[in-house]
C-alpha positions, -999 to 999 in steps of 0.1 A, spaced: 72 213 -500 74 246 -480 38 258 -476 47 288 -485 61 279 -516 30 266 -527 9 293 -516 28 319 -536 32 294 -568 -6 287 -564 -14 327 -566 12 335 -590 -11 308 -610 -43 322 -605 -33 353 -616 -19 334 -649 -55 321 -656 -73 353 -643 -47 371 -668 -52 345 -699 -88 345 -694 -91 382 -692 -68 388 -726 -91 357 -742 -120 374 -737 -105 402 -756 -97 428 -725 -68 449 -742 -60 478 -717 -31 470 -697 -36 484 -669 -74 474 -669 -61 440 -675 -39 432 -647 -61 449 -619 -90 434 -630 -67 403 -633 -52 415 -599 -87 414 -583 -102 384 -596 -69 361 -587 -69 380 -551 -105 369 -544 -101 333 -561 -71 325 -540 -89 335 -510 -122 310 -517 -96 285 -532 -62 286 -511 -78 286 -475 -62 251 -467 -29 264 -477 -32 293 -455 -43 276 -427 -10 249 -435 12 284 -435 -4 301 -399 2 264 -386 38 261 -394 46 297 -382 28 286 -351 43 258 -344 73 270 -351 71 302 -327 60 279 -300 93 263 -308 113 294 -306 95 303 -272 107 273 -251 146 283 -258 
């Protein structure tokens, strides 16, 4: 599967998990709920998805090297 798709789906999954956990904890205010879920999932993706980011950057670099040869 394309690395960008994997990374995007992983980010969305982390956001959904953060949103669900915050909702289960009892957070009711929608703007606060969405904002905290966004921040938590952003931090979690920074820590947990480094391999996916590396795969994306490698693919971009490989494509640029290939395009530069033409």
